[in-house]
C-alpha positions in Angstrom: 12.7 16.8 -15.9 13.0 13.4 -13.8 9.9 12.5 -11.6 10.0 12.4 -7.5 8.7 9.5 -5.4 7.9 10.5 -2.0 7.6 8.0 1.0 5.6 9.3 3.7 7.0 9.3 7.1 4.6 9.5 10.1 6.5 7.5 12.4 5.2 4.1 11.9 6.9 2.2 8.6 10.0 0.6 7.1 10.7 3.3 5.2 14.5 2.9 4.5 13.8 -0.3 3.1 11.2 0.8 0.9 14.0 3.9 -0.2 16.6 0.9 -1.1 14.0 -0.8 -2.9 13.4 2.1 -5.5 17.1 2.7 -5.4 17.6 -1.0 -6.5 15.2 -0.5 -9.7 17.1 3.4 -10.3 14.1 5.6 -9.3 14.6 8.4 -6.8 12.4 8.2 -3.8 12.9 10.4 -0.8 11.7 10.3 3.1 9.1 13.2 3.5 8.2 14.1 7.3 6.3 17.4 6.4 2.8 17.1 5.3 3.3 20.3 3.4 6.1 18.8 1.2 3.9 15.9 0.1 2.7 18.1 -2.8 6.3 18.6 -4.3 6.1 14.7 -5.3 5.2 13.1 -8.5 4.3 9.9 -7.0 3.8 9.2 -3.1 4.1 5.8 -1.1 2.1 5.4 1.7 3.8 2.5 4.2 3.3 1.4 7.6 3.8 -1.5 10.1 2.0 -1.5 13.4 -1.6 -0.7 14.8 -4.0 0.8 12.5 -5.4 3.5 15.3 -2.0 4.5 16.3 -1.2 5.1 12.5 -4.5 7.0 12.1 -3.8 9.3 15.4 -0.1 9.8 14.1 -1.2 10.9 10.5 -4.0 13.2 12.1 -1.6 14.7 14.6 0.9 15.6 12.4 -1.6 16.9 9.6 -0.7 14.0 7.3 -4.6 12.8 6.9 -5.6 15.8 5.2 -2.4 16.3 3.1 -2.8 12.8 1.7 -6.6 13.1 0.7 -5.1 16.3 -1.0 -2.4 14.4 -2.7 -5.0 11.9 -4.2 -7.3 14.4 -5.3 -4.7 16.0 -7.3 -4.8 13.2 -9.3 -1.1 12.1 -8.6 -0.3 8.0 -8.3 -0.3 6.7 -4.8 1.0 3.3 -3.5 -0.3 1.8 0.0 2.2 -0.9 1.5 1.1 -3.2 4.0 -0.6 -1.1 7.0 -0.6 1.9 4.5 -3.0 -0.1 2.1 -5.2 -0.9 5.1 -5.3 3.0 6.1 -6.7 4.1 2.6 -10.2 2.0 3.7 -12.9 3.4 5.4 -12.3 1.9 8.7 -10.7 -1.2 10.7 -11.8 -3.5 13.4 -8.6 -3.8 15.1 -8.5 -3.0 19.0 -12.2 -1.6 18.6 -13.3 0.4 15.3 -11.3 3.3 13.9 -11.8 5.1 11.0 -9.4 5.4 8.1 -8.9 7.6 5.3 -12.1 6.4 3.6 -10.4 6.2 0.4 -11.3 2.7 -1.0 -14.9 2.1 0.6 -14.8 -1.3 2.8 -13.4 -2.4 6.1 -10.3 -4.1 7.7 -10.8 -7.2 9.5 -9.0 -10.1 11.4 -7.8 -12.9 9.7 -9.8 -16.0 11.1 -9.0 -18.0 14.0 -8.5 -21.4 12.1 -4.9 -19.8 10.9 -1.8 -18.7 12.9 -2.0 -15.0 13.5 -0.2 -13.0 12.2 0.5 -14.1 8.6 4.1 -13.9 8.2 6.2 -15.7 4.8 5.6 -16.0 1.3 2.2 -16.7 -0.1 0.5 -16.2 -3.6 -1.3 -13.6 -5.0 -3.5 -14.2 -7.8 -4.3 -11.3 -10.3 -7.8 -10.8 -10.2 -7.4 -7.7 -13.0 -4.7 -6.8 -15.6 -3.3 -3.3 -14.3 -0.2 -1.5 -14.6 1.0 -2.2 -11.5 1.7 -5.9 -12.4 3.0 -5.7 -15.7 5.3 -8.4 -15.9 4.1 -9.8 -13.0 2.7 -13.4 -13.7 -1.0 -14.3 -11.8 0.4 -16.8 -9.1 3.5 -15.2 -7.9 4.6 -15.3 -4.6 5.1 -12.3 -2.2 6.1 -11.6 1.5 3.6 -10.7 4.3 3.3 -10.0 7.7 -0.1 -8.8 8.8 -3.0 -9.8 11.3 -5.9 -8.3 9.5 -6.8 -7.9 5.9 -8.8 -5.4 3.7 -12.4 -6.4 2.6 -13.6 -3.7 -0.1 -17.0 -2.9 -0.3 -17.1 -3.2 -4.1 -15.2 -6.1 -5.8 -14.2 -3.7 -8.9 -11.4 -2.5 -6.4 -10.0 -6.0 -6.0 -6.9 -6.0 -8.0 -4.9 -9.3 -6.5 -6.0 -12.1 -4.3 -4.5 -14.3 -1.7 -5.6 -17.3 0.4 -4.7 -17.5 4.2 -7.9 -19.1 5.9 -10.1 -16.9 3.8 -9.7 -15.5 0.2 -9.0 -11.7 0.7 -8.1 -8.6 -1.4 -3.7 -8.6 -1.6 -4.1 -5.7 -3.9 -6.6 -2.9 -4.6 -7.0 0.0 -6.2 -8.1 2.2 -9.4 -7.2 5.3 -11.2 -4.2 6.8 -9.4 -5.0 4.8 -5.6 -3.2 1.5 -5.3 -2.4 -0.8 -2.5 -0.8 -4.0 -1.7 -1.2 -6.2 1.6 2.6 -7.6 1.0 5.8 -6.1 1.1 7.0 -5.5 -2.5 10.4 -4.5 -1.0 10.6 -7.7 0.6 9.8 -9.8 -1.9 12.7 -10.0 -4.2 12.6 -9.5 -7.9 9.3 -9.5 -8.6 8.3 -7.2 -5.8 11.2 -4.6 -7.2 9.2 -5.0 -10.6 5.9 -3.9 -8.8 8.1 -0.6 -7.5 9.6 -0.4 -11.1 6.3 -0.2 -12.6 4.7 2.4 -9.9 7.7 4.3 -11.0 6.4 4.0 -14.6 3.0 4.9 -13.7 4.3 7.9 -11.8 6.1 8.9 -15.1 3.6 7.8 -17.4 6.0 5.7 -19.4 4.8 2.5 -20.4 
């Protein structure tokens, strides 16, 4: 049976571009707007563009927050992209403190004022760990970023990729069945698509 990947729609995300990214690598992905429907998928993507607090309000208001936690607790693979990665953390300092999903212990803080914010454009990700998500992606590869805040895991063991922009930050984090990337793989040419392909392989269990 072909594995299915869902893309959680909570009103704040570039859903179609993520869906098209999977299509380009031959993986079936569907946009899901119903929290009760998330459990139908073998793998799940949490995208996101916008403000952290607004996103959490949407997730809670739609019942998506609890559904996402249940999904993660089921042991199936989840990938957060950009704001979707940040929402996995304990809290964000954007517009005052906002509580996140609390899956990855840590905080989301603003990029330093000595660099132009938001951080927009291509930048390097250095691999901090060898993980299946980055198979075929060498350290020092470039990806497309758009963000003003960055993630700080409490435990460095969660950091699987780092990037320099005024400060070294975790541009990719994860362990077990929970993963996140601060950049946009769906907008990062062939190497970004390779990450989506790898996620599909992780979902199916095919190496």
